[in-house]
RODO-2510 file (C-alpha; in nm, 4 decimals, decimal comma):
residues 329
     n   res          X          Y          Z
     1     m    -1,8602     1,4887    -2,5153
     2     s    -1,6260     1,1919    -2,4993
     3     l    -1,5315     0,9624    -2,2390
     4     h    -1,2171     1,1166    -2,2199
     5     n    -1,2770     1,4785    -2,1758
     6     i    -1,5770     1,3975    -1,9699
     7     r    -1,3056     1,2154    -1,7298
     8     l    -1,0730     1,5524    -1,7375
     9     e    -1,4192     1,7808    -1,6630
    10     v    -1,4368     1,5734    -1,3938
    11     m    -1,0814     1,5848    -1,2818
    12     k    -1,0899     1,9717    -1,2705
    13     t    -1,3677     2,0254    -1,1177
    14     i    -1,2064     1,8102    -0,7941
    15     e    -0,9229     1,9728    -0,8630
    16     t    -1,0539     2,3214    -0,7136
    17     k    -1,0812     2,1240    -0,3817
    18     i    -0,7319     1,9924    -0,3925
    19     d    -0,5924     2,2678    -0,0932
    20     k    -0,8744     2,1247     0,1062
    21     f    -0,8022     1,7570     0,0816
    22     v    -0,4096     1,8863     0,1367
    23     d    -0,5414     2,0008     0,4607
    24     d    -0,7182     1,7251     0,5723
    25     y    -0,5594     1,4510     0,4717
    26     l    -0,1837     1,5757     0,4442
    27     i     0,0318     1,6681     0,7510
    28     p     0,2739     1,9441     0,6995
    29     v     0,6946     1,8813     0,6880
    30     e     0,7401     2,1214     0,9868
    31     k     0,4813     1,8944     1,2078
    32     i     0,5291     1,4989     1,0569
    33     w     0,7022     1,2725     1,2101
    34     q     1,0432     1,1912     1,0748
    35     p     1,2669     0,8735     1,0612
    36     s     1,5240     1,0308     1,3001
    37     d     1,2552     1,0517     1,5702
    38     f     1,2493     0,6585     1,6060
    39     l     1,5851     0,5253     1,5031
    40     p     1,9061     0,5959     1,7865
    41     d     2,1167     0,9148     1,7076
    42     s     2,4425     0,8348     1,5741
    43     q     2,5466     1,2024     1,7143
    44     s     2,4571     1,0652     2,1049
    45     e     2,7245     0,8598     2,3422
    46     t     2,4188     0,6200     2,3873
    47     f     2,3932     0,5885     2,0445
    48     f     2,5906     0,2031     2,0662
    49     d     2,3893     0,0822     2,3400
    50     e     2,0466     0,1774     2,1577
    51     v     2,1571    -0,0433     1,8519
    52     h     2,2313    -0,3111     2,0954
    53     q     1,9331    -0,2977     2,2224
    54     i     1,7280    -0,2999     1,8945
    55     r     1,9552    -0,6415     1,7844
    56     e     1,8630    -0,8036     2,1091
    57     e     1,5160    -0,7359     2,0473
    58     a     1,4908    -0,8464     1,6715
    59     k     1,6897    -1,1475     1,7797
    60     e     1,2465    -1,2465     1,9446
    61     l     1,1181    -1,2028     1,6068
    62     g     1,0895    -1,5089     1,3753
    63     y     1,1296    -1,6027     0,9982
    64     d     0,7859    -1,5415     0,8695
    65     f     0,7993    -1,2000     1,0441
    66     w     1,1374    -1,0963     0,8894
    67     v     1,0118    -1,1916     0,5814
    68     v     0,6999    -0,9596     0,5868
    69     l     0,8538    -0,6758     0,7300
    70     v     1,1507    -0,7158     0,4352
    71     g     0,9001    -0,7430     0,1948
    72     d     0,7025    -0,4119     0,3113
    73     t     0,9780    -0,2572     0,2912
    74     i     1,1005    -0,3184    -0,0243
    75     t     0,7416    -0,2687    -0,1394
    76     e     0,7532     0,1319     0,0035
    77     e     1,1119     0,1776    -0,1593
    78     a     1,0119     0,1711    -0,4536
    79     l     0,8589     0,4904    -0,4657
    80     p     0,9615     0,6211    -0,7796
    81     t     0,7417     0,3768    -0,9577
    82     y     0,4463     0,4988    -0,7954
    83     e     0,5097     0,8698    -0,8107
    84     s     0,5614     0,8332    -1,2042
    85     w     0,2790     0,6420    -1,2255
    86     l     0,0299     0,9018    -1,0448
    87     m     0,2006     1,1798    -1,2537
    88     d     0,1019     1,0163    -1,5657
    89     v    -0,2802     1,0174    -1,4772
    90     e    -0,4839     1,1662    -1,6724
    91     g    -0,5816     1,5187    -1,5240
    92     v    -0,2363     1,5348    -1,3708
    93     d    -0,0011     1,7821    -1,4718
    94     q     0,3577     1,8023    -1,3771
    95     h     0,4794     2,0445    -1,6212
    96     a     0,2120     2,2699    -1,5423
    97     r     0,2096     2,2050    -1,1769
    98     n    -0,1344     2,1870    -1,1345
    99     g    -0,3640     2,0950    -0,8342
   100     w    -0,2746     1,7218    -0,8682
   101     s     0,0719     1,6943    -0,9189
   102     k     0,0751     1,9170    -0,6451
   103     w    -0,1162     1,6324    -0,4408
   104     v     0,0748     1,3696    -0,6266
   105     r     0,4292     1,5037    -0,4846
   106     q     0,3435     1,6146    -0,1392
   107     w     0,1452     1,2806    -0,1249
   108     t     0,4981     1,1427    -0,2185
   109     g     0,7225     1,3187     0,0231
   110     e     0,4884     1,1476     0,3433
   111     e     0,5170     0,8315     0,1824
   112     n     0,9094     0,8469     0,1324
   113     r     0,9663     0,8643     0,5118
   114     h     0,8199     0,5238     0,5344
   115     g     1,0563     0,2977     0,3399
   116     d     1,3549     0,5155     0,4834
   117     v     1,3199     0,4167     0,8381
   118     l     1,2143     0,0678     0,8114
   119     n     1,5453    -0,0053     0,5790
   120     k     1,7470     0,1812     0,8453
   121     y     1,5808    -0,0659     1,1300
   122     l     1,6543    -0,3325     0,9208
   123     y     2,0112    -0,2368     0,8729
   124     l     2,0544    -0,2036     1,2327
   125     s     1,8939    -0,4988     1,3217
   126     g     2,1404    -0,7474     1,2273
   127     r     1,9297    -0,9992     1,1026
   128     i     1,8859    -0,8957     0,7020
   129     n     2,1390    -0,9722     0,4412
   130     m     2,1080    -0,6125     0,3548
   131     r     2,2841    -0,6572    -0,0028
   132     e     1,9877    -0,9216    -0,1029
   133     v     1,7058    -0,6566    -0,0453
   134     e     1,9489    -0,3888    -0,2150
   135     v     1,9233    -0,5932    -0,5459
   136     t     1,5476    -0,6988    -0,4928
   137     t     1,4571    -0,3486    -0,4467
   138     q     1,6503    -0,2131    -0,7043
   139     h     1,5085    -0,5020    -0,9595
   140     l     1,1213    -0,3870    -0,8313
   141     i     1,2043    -0,0590    -0,9589
   142     n     1,3280    -0,1620    -1,2740
   143     d     1,1033    -0,3951    -1,3598
   144     g     0,7888    -0,1114    -1,2733
   145     f     0,4716    -0,2844    -1,2278
   146     d     0,1491    -0,3353    -1,4248
   147     i    -0,2000    -0,2663    -1,1891
   148     g    -0,4375    -0,2737    -1,4928
   149     t    -0,5471     0,1252    -1,4192
   150     g    -0,4032     0,2470    -1,7473
   151     r    -0,4231     0,6296    -1,7374
   152     d    -0,7547     0,6221    -1,6166
   153     p    -0,7582     0,8638    -1,3194
   154     y    -1,0775     0,6509    -1,2024
   155     r    -0,9342     0,3116    -1,2117
   156     n    -0,6281     0,4902    -1,0236
   157     f    -0,8101     0,6135    -0,7747
   158     v    -0,9769     0,2806    -0,6881
   159     y    -0,6680     0,1256    -0,6761
   160     t    -0,4960     0,3288    -0,4147
   161     s    -0,8276     0,3665    -0,2189
   162     f    -0,8081     0,0109    -0,1326
   163     q    -0,4144    -0,0178    -0,2023
   164     e    -0,3658     0,2452     0,1129
   165     l    -0,6083     0,0426     0,3210
   166     a    -0,4469    -0,2684     0,2382
   167     t    -0,0884    -0,1484     0,3366
   168     n    -0,2418    -0,0305     0,6378
   169     i    -0,3781    -0,3311     0,7575
   170     s    -0,0365    -0,4927     0,6713
   171     h     0,2008    -0,2202     0,8655
   172     k    -0,0556    -0,2350     1,1973
   173     r    -0,0418    -0,5587     1,2287
   174     v     0,3232    -0,6120     1,1764
   175     g     0,3375    -0,3676     1,4483
   176     q     0,0692    -0,5913     1,6837
   177     i     0,3507    -0,8502     1,6552
   178     a     0,6659    -0,6290     1,7234
   179     r     0,5264    -0,5106     2,0602
   180     k     0,3717    -0,8612     2,1284
   181     q     0,7270    -0,9768     2,1608
   182     g     0,8499    -0,6726     2,3417
   183     n     1,0041    -0,4597     2,0798
   184     k     0,8190    -0,1496     2,1386
   185     v     1,0171     0,0552     1,8897
   186     l     0,9681    -0,1404     1,5345
   187     g     0,5714    -0,1483     1,7184
   188     k     0,5233     0,2043     1,7156
   189     m     0,7322     0,3137     1,3823
   190     c     0,4797     0,0809     1,2343
   191     n     0,2204     0,1795     1,3879
   192     i     0,2715     0,5396     1,2956
   193     i     0,3046     0,4218     0,9280
   194     a    -0,0574     0,2703     0,9314
   195     g    -0,1536     0,6141     1,0445
   196     d    -0,0058     0,7712     0,7180
   197     e    -0,1503     0,4960     0,5293
   198     m    -0,4934     0,5245     0,6867
   199     r    -0,5240     0,8804     0,5904
   200     h    -0,3658     0,8539     0,2067
   201     h    -0,6666     0,5654     0,2147
   202     l    -0,9659     0,8226     0,3498
   203     a    -0,8418     1,0730     0,0525
   204     y    -0,8014     0,8610    -0,2137
   205     r    -1,2016     0,7013    -0,0456
   206     e    -1,2999     1,0564    -0,0935
   207     f    -1,2006     1,0919    -0,4478
   208     v    -1,3777     0,8214    -0,5888
   209     r    -1,6799     0,9431    -0,3608
   210     q    -1,7164     1,3146    -0,5392
   211     i    -1,6810     1,1219    -0,8955
   212     f    -1,9559     0,9022    -0,8316
   213     e    -2,1510     1,2189    -0,7891
   214     y    -2,0354     1,3779    -1,0975
   215     d    -1,9991     1,0614    -1,2914
   216     p    -2,1499     0,7799    -1,1480
   217     s    -2,1855     0,4573    -1,4301
   218     e    -1,8474     0,5121    -1,5353
   219     m    -1,7090     0,5450    -1,1900
   220     m    -1,9283     0,2220    -1,1473
   221     l    -1,8143     0,0543    -1,4414
   222     a    -1,4131     0,1291    -1,3498
   223     f    -1,4617     0,0026    -0,9877
   224     a    -1,6439    -0,2900    -1,1317
   225     d    -1,3825    -0,3648    -1,3698
   226     m    -1,0487    -0,2986    -1,0943
   227     m    -1,2270    -0,5932    -0,8641
   228     k    -1,2435    -0,8242    -1,1705
   229     k    -0,9383    -0,7874    -1,2762
   230     k    -0,8151    -0,7847    -0,8784
   231     i    -0,6319    -0,5649    -0,6905
   232     v    -0,2350    -0,6806    -0,7111
   233     m     0,0057    -0,5732    -0,5085
   234     p     0,2690    -0,2913    -0,5752
   235     a     0,5351    -0,5905    -0,4961
   236     q     0,3340    -0,8334    -0,7361
   237     f     0,6974    -0,8284    -0,9668
   238     v     0,9120    -0,8744    -0,6709
   239     r     1,2456    -1,1046    -0,7256
   240     e     1,5326    -1,2080    -0,5510
   241     s     1,8678    -1,2345    -0,7358
   242     g     1,9149    -1,4214    -1,0431
   243     d     1,5257    -1,5225    -1,0077
   244     s     1,2857    -1,4189    -1,2922
   245     i     0,9925    -1,1270    -1,2398
   246     g     0,7633    -1,1656    -0,9638
   247     a     0,9150    -1,5026    -0,8383
   248     a     0,9307    -1,3789    -0,4830
   249     f     0,5957    -1,2746    -0,4567
   250     e     0,3796    -1,5850    -0,3792
   251     n     0,6231    -1,6773    -0,1333
   252     f     0,6026    -1,3490     0,0385
   253     s     0,2299    -1,3495    -0,0066
   254     n     0,1961    -1,7004     0,1743
   255     a     0,4251    -1,5850     0,4664
   256     a     0,1834    -1,3245     0,5181
   257     q    -0,1293    -1,5088     0,5293
   258     r     0,0102    -1,7438     0,7429
   259     l     0,1168    -1,4691     0,9844
   260     g    -0,2449    -1,3213     0,9618
   261     v    -0,0964    -1,0107     0,8931
   262     y    -0,2767    -0,9202     0,4978
   263     t    -0,5225    -1,2505     0,4418
   264     t    -0,7692    -1,2940     0,1918
   265     h    -1,0183    -1,2357     0,4111
   266     d    -0,8808    -0,8595     0,4458
   267     y    -0,8823    -0,8233     0,0874
   268     i    -1,3061    -0,9191     0,1060
   269     d    -1,2952    -0,6996     0,3941
   270     i    -1,1608    -0,3850     0,2199
   271     l    -1,3852    -0,5021    -0,0404
   272     g    -1,7160    -0,4458     0,1327
   273     k    -1,6586    -0,1427     0,3496
   274     l    -1,5868     0,0275     0,0295
   275     n    -1,9057    -0,0894    -0,1106
   276     a    -2,0373     0,0564     0,2126
   277     h    -1,8771     0,3635     0,2121
   278     w    -1,9590     0,4830    -0,1718
   279     q    -2,3073     0,3465    -0,1028
   280     i    -2,2748     0,1107    -0,4025
   281     d    -2,6580    -0,0033    -0,3413
   282     k    -2,7964     0,3339    -0,3054
   283     i    -2,6686     0,5594    -0,6078
   284     t    -2,8807     0,6610    -0,8874
   285     g    -2,8655     0,7383    -1,2281
   286     l    -2,7003     0,4723    -1,3011
   287     n    -2,6832     0,3234    -1,7447
   288     d    -2,8222    -0,0454    -1,8039
   289     q    -2,4247    -0,1339    -1,7832
   290     a    -2,3563     0,0438    -1,4473
   291     e    -2,6477    -0,1331    -1,2940
   292     k    -2,5113    -0,4874    -1,3956
   293     a    -2,2044    -0,3562    -1,3020
   294     r    -2,3296    -0,2036    -0,9954
   295     d    -2,5053    -0,5861    -0,8873
   296     f    -2,1794    -0,7975    -0,9631
   297     l    -1,9816    -0,5502    -0,7303
   298     m    -2,2592    -0,6447    -0,4485
   299     k    -2,2693    -0,9881    -0,5052
   300     l    -1,8762    -0,9907    -0,5129
   301     p    -1,8017    -1,0423    -0,1013
   302     d    -2,0021    -1,3557    -0,0833
   303     r    -1,9040    -1,4751    -0,3647
   304     m    -1,5338    -1,4215    -0,2722
   305     k    -1,5627    -1,5858     0,0989
   306     r    -1,7025    -1,9081    -0,0672
   307     i    -1,4023    -1,9268    -0,3063
   308     s    -1,1346    -1,8445     0,0203
   309     e    -1,2877    -2,0634     0,1818
   310     r    -1,1170    -2,3684    -0,0274
   311     i    -0,7965    -2,1974    -0,0678
   312     a    -0,5244    -2,3001     0,1973
   313     v    -0,1798    -2,1631     0,2643
   314     p     0,1335    -2,3587     0,2578
   315     v     0,2722    -2,4045     0,5508
   316     d     0,6531    -2,4477     0,4690
   317     q     0,8690    -2,1404     0,4755
   318     h     1,0628    -2,0654     0,1726
   319     k     1,4363    -1,9936     0,2090
   320     f     1,4925    -1,6336     0,1193
   321     k     1,8204    -1,4653     0,0695
   322     w     1,7006    -1,1672     0,2492
   323     v     1,6405    -1,3221     0,5442
   324     e     1,9119    -1,5337     0,8181
   325     a     1,7531    -1,8150     0,9066
   326     n     1,7274    -1,7966     1,3215
   327     g     1,3788    -1,6806     1,4793
   328     t     1,1144    -1,8377     1,7199
   329     l     0,7881    -1,7140     1,5523
***
């Protein structure tokens, strides 16, 4: 049987459990939070007072903070790209509406609320040039992305396992900074988004764990290949108006590193956690090539730590068109 057909068989086998995955890792629409739960009610007499409070609290949050929050929002708003990418993975059949396409649709429904609530908050804050943000978001959707997975489910699930935990970390830390600056509403908002991302991480991590049971050598090779390429962020092609593709990403990433929201050390830590959870050191039945891939993965965190010690983060703040240039942090 070809590698392609083996992958499809593995996907079909795991698909038989998809309803349990949905029940375990996603929340029914009637029970999950919605953006309006965290935002001022426009039908309420206190609406303008609540908006005024948001604008006053926003003044306490500094420049790098707003750059990171905008970048996180834009990343979430590019959701159409992510859904179309996952719907194209081998084994996912959106036309037959199979179990995997059910998962992707319901995952998308949960993710859709993140960009919605953050975008509305940015609009109400009075600190953001929303037209520039909207232009950047449209560019990011237009430009798409290339994360090095192709249509391979093994590589795609490695990516989502990693990336969902990375977004959990970023949203959680943004929320912590907001709370420390007295912004409880934004802090709670980011924290609950982080909770969604963690559930999604746990699901994709479980998909990979099960693939290791059925096809250990190919799953190991896929994992190693993704780490050799490096896990790129969904916003790697982000740009401001008038810029070339990807021109804004490094400056956005630098702001996140300066704030400690998402750093090189977090990247290395995520890899270590995935190695440990999937028990890379204990997997049996590997062919020679997969054994070499395992060795690479086991040594990679320490190797990356040594390299990261030589990397300096620029202290100069790039002046983004997204953000008004005042703040305290």
